[in-house]
C-alpha positions as CSV (number, residue, x, y, z in Angstrom):
1,M,101.6,136.6,83.7
2,E,99.9,139.4,81.8
3,A,100.2,140.8,78.3
4,K,98.3,143.5,76.5
5,E,97.6,144.3,72.9
6,V,96.6,148.0,72.5
7,V,98.2,149.0,69.2
8,D,95.8,149.1,66.2
9,H,93.2,146.9,68.2
10,L,90.0,147.9,69.9
11,V,90.3,145.3,72.7
12,A,93.1,144.2,75.1
13,L,94.0,140.6,75.9
14,K,95.0,139.6,79.4
15,V,96.2,136.3,80.7
16,M,96.9,135.4,84.3
17,R,97.9,132.1,85.8
18,L,95.7,131.0,88.7
19,T,97.8,129.5,91.4
20,K,98.3,129.8,95.1
21,P,100.5,132.7,96.4
22,A,104.1,132.1,97.5
23,L,105.6,133.0,100.9
24,I,107.8,136.1,100.7
25,S,110.7,136.5,103.1
26,P,112.9,139.5,103.9
27,K,116.5,139.6,102.6
28,I,118.7,139.1,105.5
29,V,121.7,141.5,105.6
30,T,123.0,142.1,109.1
31,C,126.2,142.6,111.1
32,D,127.5,142.9,114.6
33,F,126.9,146.3,116.3
34,K,130.7,146.6,116.8
35,D,131.2,146.7,113.0
36,L,131.4,149.9,111.0
37,P,127.7,150.0,110.0
38,G,126.7,149.7,113.6
39,N,122.9,149.1,114.0
40,I,121.9,150.6,110.6
41,L,121.4,147.2,108.9
42,N,119.6,145.8,111.9
43,N,117.2,148.8,112.1
44,F,116.6,148.5,108.4
45,L,115.5,144.8,109.0
46,K,113.1,145.9,111.7
47,D,111.5,148.4,109.3
48,D,111.1,145.8,106.6
49,A,107.3,145.1,106.2
50,T,107.9,141.5,105.3
51,S,109.8,140.6,108.5
52,V,108.3,139.2,111.7
53,V,108.7,141.3,114.8
54,Q,111.6,140.2,117.0
55,M,112.5,137.5,114.5
56,E,113.9,139.7,111.8
57,T,117.0,137.6,111.2
58,L,115.2,134.2,110.9
59,A,113.9,134.9,107.3
60,A,110.4,134.1,108.5
61,G,108.1,136.1,106.2
62,Q,104.6,137.2,107.2
63,F,103.2,138.1,103.7
64,L,102.0,136.2,100.7
65,L,103.2,137.2,97.2
66,L,100.9,136.9,94.3
67,P,102.3,135.2,91.2
68,Q,104.5,137.5,89.1
69,S,104.9,135.0,86.2
70,F,103.8,131.5,85.1
71,G,106.5,130.2,87.5
72,N,107.4,126.6,87.9
73,I,105.0,124.1,86.4
74,Y,105.5,120.4,87.0
75,L,104.4,117.3,85.2
76,G,101.1,116.0,86.8
77,E,99.9,119.3,88.1
78,T,96.8,121.1,86.9
79,F,97.6,124.3,84.9
80,S,94.9,126.9,85.5
81,C,94.7,130.4,84.0
82,Y,92.2,133.2,83.5
83,V,91.9,134.6,79.9
84,C,90.0,137.7,79.3
85,V,89.3,140.4,76.7
86,H,88.7,144.0,77.9
87,N,87.1,146.8,75.9
88,E,89.3,149.8,76.7
89,T,87.8,152.1,74.0
90,S,85.0,154.6,74.2
91,Q,82.6,152.6,72.0
92,A,81.0,149.2,71.9
93,V,82.9,146.4,70.1
94,Q,80.9,143.8,68.2
95,S,81.4,140.0,67.7
96,V,84.1,139.4,70.3
97,S,85.3,135.9,71.0
98,I,88.2,134.1,72.6
99,K,89.9,130.8,71.7
100,A,92.8,129.3,73.7
101,D,94.9,126.3,72.7
102,L,97.9,124.6,74.3
103,Q,100.7,123.7,71.9
104,T,103.1,120.9,73.0
105,S,105.9,119.2,71.1
106,S,103.5,116.5,69.8
107,Q,99.9,117.9,69.8
108,R,97.7,121.0,70.0
109,I,95.1,120.8,72.7
110,P,91.9,123.1,72.7
111,L,91.5,124.5,76.2
112,S,88.3,126.7,76.1
113,T,85.8,125.3,78.6
114,Q,82.7,126.5,76.7
115,N,81.7,127.1,73.2
116,Q,81.2,130.9,73.3
117,S,79.3,132.6,70.5
118,P,80.5,136.1,69.7
119,V,79.2,138.8,72.0
120,M,79.2,142.6,72.2
121,L,81.4,144.3,74.7
122,D,80.3,147.7,76.0
123,V,82.8,150.2,77.3
124,D,84.9,148.7,80.1
125,E,83.2,145.3,79.8
126,T,85.2,142.1,79.9
127,L,84.8,138.7,78.3
128,G,86.6,136.0,80.2
129,D,87.1,132.3,80.6
130,V,88.8,130.1,83.2
131,I,90.6,127.1,81.8
132,H,92.1,124.0,83.5
133,H,94.4,121.4,82.0
134,E,96.3,118.5,83.7
135,V,99.9,118.7,82.3
136,K,100.9,115.3,80.9
137,D,104.0,116.2,78.8
138,L,107.4,117.4,79.6
139,G,109.2,120.2,77.8
140,T,108.2,123.5,76.2
141,H,104.5,124.4,76.2
142,I,103.0,127.4,74.4
143,L,99.6,128.9,75.4
144,V,98.1,130.3,72.2
145,C,95.3,132.8,72.8
146,E,93.3,134.2,69.8
147,V,90.9,137.1,69.9
148,T,88.4,137.8,67.1
149,Y,86.2,141.0,66.9
150,M,84.4,143.3,64.5
151,S,86.5,146.3,63.5
152,N,85.3,149.8,62.8
153,Y,85.3,148.9,59.1
154,N,82.8,146.1,59.6
155,T,85.3,143.4,58.9
156,L,86.5,140.7,61.2
157,A,89.8,141.4,62.8
158,S,91.9,139.1,65.0
159,F,95.2,138.8,66.8
160,R,97.0,136.1,68.8
161,K,99.4,136.2,71.7
162,F,101.8,133.4,72.7
163,F,102.8,132.5,76.3
164,K,105.7,130.0,76.5
165,F,106.5,128.0,79.7
166,E,108.5,124.9,80.6
167,V,107.0,121.8,82.2
168,M,109.5,120.1,84.5
169,K,109.8,116.7,86.1
170,P,108.7,116.8,89.7
171,L,109.8,113.3,90.9
172,D,112.6,110.9,90.1
173,V,111.4,107.3,90.5
174,K,113.8,104.4,90.6
175,T,112.7,100.8,90.9
176,K,114.4,97.5,91.8
177,F,113.0,94.0,91.5
178,Y,113.9,91.0,93.6
179,N,112.7,87.5,92.6
180,A,112.2,85.5,95.7
181,E,112.9,81.7,96.1
182,S,109.1,81.2,95.7
183,D,107.2,82.8,92.9
184,D,106.8,86.1,94.8
185,V,108.3,89.3,93.4
186,F,109.4,92.2,95.6
187,L,109.5,95.7,94.2
188,E,111.5,98.5,95.8
189,A,110.5,102.0,94.6
190,Q,112.6,105.1,95.5
191,V,110.8,108.4,95.1
192,Q,112.9,111.6,95.1
193,N,111.7,115.2,95.3
194,I,113.4,117.1,92.5
195,T,111.2,120.2,92.7
196,S,112.4,123.5,94.1
197,G,110.4,123.3,97.3
198,P,109.1,120.8,99.9
199,I,106.3,118.4,99.0
200,T,104.1,116.0,100.9
201,L,103.5,112.5,99.5
202,E,99.8,111.7,100.0
203,Q,99.7,108.4,98.2
204,V,102.2,106.0,96.7
205,S,100.4,102.9,95.5
206,L,101.1,100.1,93.1
207,E,98.3,99.1,90.7
208,S,99.3,95.6,89.8
209,S,98.8,94.0,86.4
210,Q,96.3,91.2,85.8
211,H,99.0,88.6,86.6
212,F,99.7,89.5,90.2
213,I,98.1,90.3,93.6
214,V,99.9,93.2,95.3
215,K,100.5,93.7,99.0
216,S,102.0,96.9,100.4
217,L,104.8,96.5,103.0
218,N,104.8,100.1,104.0
219,E,102.4,100.0,107.0
220,V,102.8,99.1,110.6
221,E,100.1,98.5,113.2
222,D,96.6,100.0,112.6
223,D,97.5,100.7,108.9
224,L,99.8,103.5,109.9
225,S,102.4,104.4,107.3
226,V,106.0,103.6,108.3
227,F,106.7,107.3,107.4
228,G,104.1,108.5,110.0
229,Y,101.0,110.6,109.3
230,V,102.8,113.1,107.1
231,N,105.6,112.1,104.6
232,L,107.4,115.4,104.0
233,L,110.2,115.5,101.4
234,Q,112.5,118.5,101.2
235,P,114.2,119.2,97.8
236,Q,116.5,116.3,96.7
237,E,115.3,114.1,99.6
238,S,114.0,110.6,98.8
239,C,112.2,107.7,100.5
240,Q,111.7,104.0,99.6
241,Y,108.5,102.0,99.3
242,L,108.3,98.2,99.3
243,Y,105.7,95.9,97.7
244,C,105.2,92.1,97.4
245,L,103.5,90.7,94.3
246,T,102.1,87.2,94.4
247,P,101.3,85.6,91.1
248,K,97.7,84.4,90.6
249,E,96.9,80.7,90.9
250,N,96.5,80.2,87.2
251,L,100.1,81.3,86.6
252,T,101.8,79.0,89.2
253,K,100.5,75.9,87.5
254,E,102.9,76.2,84.5
255,A,106.5,77.4,84.6
256,R,106.3,79.0,81.2
257,L,103.4,81.3,82.3
258,I,105.5,82.5,85.3
259,T,108.4,83.3,83.0
260,A,106.2,85.1,80.5
261,A,104.6,87.3,83.2
262,K,106.9,90.4,82.9
263,N,104.5,93.2,83.4
264,I,104.2,94.1,87.1
265,G,102.0,97.1,87.2
266,K,102.1,100.9,87.5
267,L,103.0,103.2,90.4
268,D,100.4,105.9,91.2
269,I,101.8,108.9,93.1
270,V,99.9,111.8,94.6
271,W,101.6,114.8,96.2
272,R,100.9,118.3,97.4
273,S,103.2,121.4,97.4
274,N,103.8,123.3,100.6
275,L,100.8,125.5,100.0
276,G,98.5,122.6,99.1
277,E,98.5,122.4,95.3
278,K,97.9,118.9,94.2
279,G,99.8,116.9,91.6
280,R,99.5,113.3,90.4
281,L,102.0,111.2,88.4
282,Q,101.6,107.6,87.1
283,T,104.5,105.6,85.8
284,S,104.4,103.5,82.7
285,Q,104.0,99.8,82.9
286,L,106.9,98.4,85.1
287,Q,108.6,95.3,83.7
288,R,110.8,92.8,85.6
289,I,113.6,90.6,84.2
290,T,112.3,87.1,84.7
291,P,114.7,84.5,86.0
292,D,115.9,81.7,83.7
293,Y,115.1,78.4,85.4
294,G,116.6,76.2,82.7
295,D,115.1,72.7,82.3
296,L,114.3,72.2,86.0
297,R,113.0,74.4,88.7
298,I,113.1,73.6,92.5
299,V,111.0,75.5,95.1
300,Y,110.9,74.7,98.8
301,E,107.5,74.8,100.4
302,N,106.2,74.6,104.0
303,L,109.7,75.6,105.2
304,P,109.5,76.7,108.8
305,S,110.8,80.2,109.6
306,K,112.7,79.0,112.7
307,V,114.0,75.6,113.9
308,Y,116.0,74.4,116.9
309,V,119.4,72.8,116.9
310,D,119.5,69.0,117.1
311,E,115.8,68.8,116.3
312,Q,114.7,67.4,112.9
313,F,112.4,69.5,110.7
314,D,110.4,68.6,107.6
315,F,109.5,70.5,104.4
316,K,108.5,69.8,100.8
317,C,110.6,70.1,97.6
318,K,108.5,71.1,94.5
319,I,110.2,70.0,91.3
320,V,108.9,71.5,88.0
321,N,109.8,70.3,84.5
322,A,110.3,73.5,82.5
323,S,111.7,71.8,79.4
324,E,110.0,70.5,76.3
325,R,110.8,66.8,76.9
326,T,110.1,64.1,79.5
327,L,112.7,63.9,82.2
328,D,113.8,60.8,84.1
329,L,115.3,62.1,87.4
330,I,117.2,60.9,90.4
331,L,117.3,63.0,93.7
332,K,120.6,63.1,95.5
333,L,121.2,64.5,99.0
334,R,124.7,65.6,99.8
335,S,125.9,66.5,103.3
336,L,128.8,68.8,102.7
337,Q,131.8,69.0,105.1
338,D,131.1,72.6,106.0
339,S,127.4,72.2,106.1
340,S,125.4,73.1,109.2
341,L,122.6,70.7,108.2
342,L,122.6,66.9,108.0
343,W,120.1,65.2,105.6
344,C,117.8,62.6,107.0
345,G,116.3,60.1,104.5
346,I,117.2,58.2,101.4
347,S,119.6,59.6,98.8
348,N,119.7,58.5,95.1
349,R,115.9,58.4,95.1
350,K,114.5,57.7,91.6
351,L,111.6,60.0,90.9
352,G,110.5,58.4,87.7
353,P,109.5,60.2,84.4
354,L,108.3,63.8,84.7
355,E,106.3,65.1,81.7
356,P,106.9,68.6,80.3
357,G,105.2,71.1,82.6
358,G,104.7,68.4,85.2
359,V,105.2,68.9,89.0
360,K,106.4,66.4,91.6
361,Y,106.5,66.9,95.4
362,V,109.2,65.2,97.5
363,D,109.2,65.2,101.3
364,L,112.6,66.1,102.8
365,S,114.0,66.1,106.4
366,A,117.1,67.7,107.8
367,L,118.9,67.9,111.2
368,P,120.5,71.3,112.1
369,I,123.8,70.8,114.1
370,T,124.8,74.5,114.7
371,T,122.9,77.7,115.4
372,G,122.6,80.7,113.2
373,L,121.2,81.6,109.8
374,H,122.2,78.8,107.3
375,I,121.7,78.2,103.6
376,I,120.1,74.9,102.7
377,T,122.6,73.1,100.4
378,G,123.3,69.6,99.1
379,V,120.3,69.0,96.8
380,S,121.0,67.6,93.4
381,L,119.0,66.2,90.5
382,V,120.4,63.9,87.9
383,D,119.0,63.7,84.4
384,L,119.5,60.0,83.4
385,F,119.0,60.7,79.7
386,L,121.7,63.4,79.3
387,K,123.7,62.2,82.3
388,R,123.6,65.8,83.6
389,T,123.7,66.8,87.3
390,Y,121.9,69.9,88.5
391,D,123.1,71.2,91.9
392,Y,120.9,73.5,94.0
393,D,122.9,75.1,96.9
394,D,121.4,78.5,97.3
395,L,117.6,78.3,97.2
396,A,116.6,79.1,100.8
397,S,117.8,79.9,104.2
398,I,116.8,78.6,107.7
399,Y,117.3,80.2,111.1
400,V,118.5,77.8,113.7
401,C,118.3,78.8,117.4
């Protein structure tokens, strides 16, 4: 984009955005040779300099078009431009300097890369500066360029030019959290391309907070991405990423610390446009909704992933007192009529007092009687003080084969 100031001033200001060229394609207007125009339109396409020989109707261009304006600028990209002052008069101009600022809705950012002292410009000489700025705000931006020089009357003269452009959102990121039966948290992130052209996602990583250890579930063998070597997204296309976050050991010791750990981390996304221009976007701190465990929490540990019908299997039941008082508990095992598992062991087992924040492990055994994927049901805890019964019928599943 270019602007000139020639009226009443000795120098001219020019601004051009530095960006990669765009592909230019011919405008396809054609018809069947039996129609009234005959081959006139087809011959016109063959003479079009932008069309590819013998592929005129495919809109495959063979030329690159230099930027005609500031064009589309997206959040996370680096805005680069060349600002220069040119002496178009027939005499030297003294004390010439340039200053460039970027005005956003919330701040004014100085962009000049060097502290230039005023210089003298001879006839046809140019004073220029290349500036770069990573765009971090959405909305309207105004590039303010100010030129100062010594006029013919030995007084300082100045003028400013304004270049307005919009910064748009390149990606739409949606997240979902799943709290597993254990303390793990699964994060699903959907990334959608909302730019006007195709992009390639180079990196989508999760920087976890200090509470969790993150594991990416988006790779197959040899660390190859599930999307292949190149993850290309056309406009409005999207893809999903999955991560598992495991709380650090110091959090798992107390139920209240797990509940208070809401900050998950930030997504860091790097992409490139179809001509290689790079952009980077980082989300704000992602927060999950922590589950309400109530006074008691039960977690099954050492649960096998697969068991066999009519063969007994063992696992552990971890009981955590998440209340502010000591609990006196009794463990009950209920074999429901429609249950596919039969409990083995003693029911109505008294566990004794459990202090606030305390943990108790109980060994459990069950016998599967039918095949398939079954939910472990029939575990109850009775609070002897309040005479309250807590039923746990949907904590884990087991595959019986």
